[in-house]
C-alpha positions, 0 to 999 in steps of 0.5 A: 181534481176535475178542474185540472186539465194537465198533470206533470212530473219531474223526470227521474233522470236529469231533473235539470240541466245547467251551464254557466249562464242558466239552469233549466228544469226538465219535466213531462206534461200530459192532458188528463183527457189524453194521458197517452200523449206526453210532452217533454219540456226543458224550461229555464228557471228565471234569473235572480233579481233584487226583489225575487229569488232565482238563478245566479250565473257562474260569473255572478257567483264568482264575482260574489265570492271574490268580494270581501266578506266584510268592508270597513266603511268608517272608524270612529275615535274618541275625538268624534265619540265621547263615549269612547274616551278612556284613560287606560286604553284606546277604543275605536268603533268600527262600522262594517258591512258584513255578508257572513253570518257569524252565528252559523258561519254562512254567507248572507245574500247581501251585506249587512251593516254592523257596528263593533268596538275594538280595543287597541293592545297596549305597548309591551317590551316586544310589541308596539301599542298604546299607553295610558294617559297616566303612563304618558304623563309620567314618561313626559314628566320624567323625560323633561326632567332627564333632559333638563338635568342632562342640559344642566350637567352639560352646561356645568361641565362646559363652564368648568372646562372653560374656566380651567382653560382660561386659567391655564392660558393665564398661567401660561402667559404669566409664566412665559412673561416671567421667563422672558424677563429673566432671559432679557435681564440676563442678556442685558447683564451679559451685554453690559459686562466688559470684563471679558465674560467670554474669556477671549485670549490674545492668541484668539484675536491674533495680538501676537501678530501686531506690534505693540507701539504707542500711538505716536510711534505707529507707522503711517502709509505714504498716502497718510503721510502725504495727507498729513503733510498737506494738512500741516502745510495748509494749516501753516499757510492759513496761520500765516495769512491770518497773521498778515491780515491781522497786522495790516493797517491800511483799512483792510475792512474799509471801515473808514472812507474818505469824504470831503477831504476827511475820513469818516467811520462807515458805521456812522454814515 
């Protein structure tokens, strides 16, 4: 120990002091040649770096604790990784940066990249989930069949309804046409009936107020009598004029003309 010039020891009370930014070590130091003179020191412990351990500030500790324990960096499905293909379940590969040691539940000083696979849960009556390829094919096939059957049933029902409606319209038109013909025939027969089908009486038309005279005995008004007389006088005059004209011998129609001392027929000229 002759090569040692100094000796030191940590203080029994208050080995270190610290605040939010640093940790200081408290110790005493003296020279072997002069052990009576003791010097006290309060030196900071160096801060941690990426290469060396050291003190971590309170702010860095708070920030570190706020960082998630695991960060998912990538999710791979069977489209990218054929080894994940499965007809019964959906498998995914998770790439994760983790800073927890799952073996002893401790916090790692830095993130460590790990891979793990997960299988998504299958669908149930209460929860959504995945279905197998076989179940998908069954559902798809069954659904297509149900849709086809439903469409066929709907078409059959529509066709039947259309046929029934067309028949109803045709029957109604024929019945109406037949009824209209009966009405028209009855109307024509009634119109052509001259045997007093309405049983009208003399009293209803007021025949009791009319004289029952022959046509020759029916009275005429003064105007009618005057018109009759004028017509008769005109007829008499016309007959007289006709008779007079018929009895004329003086060549009234100028049929013959005198020419060169003799009469000639106009029709021959």
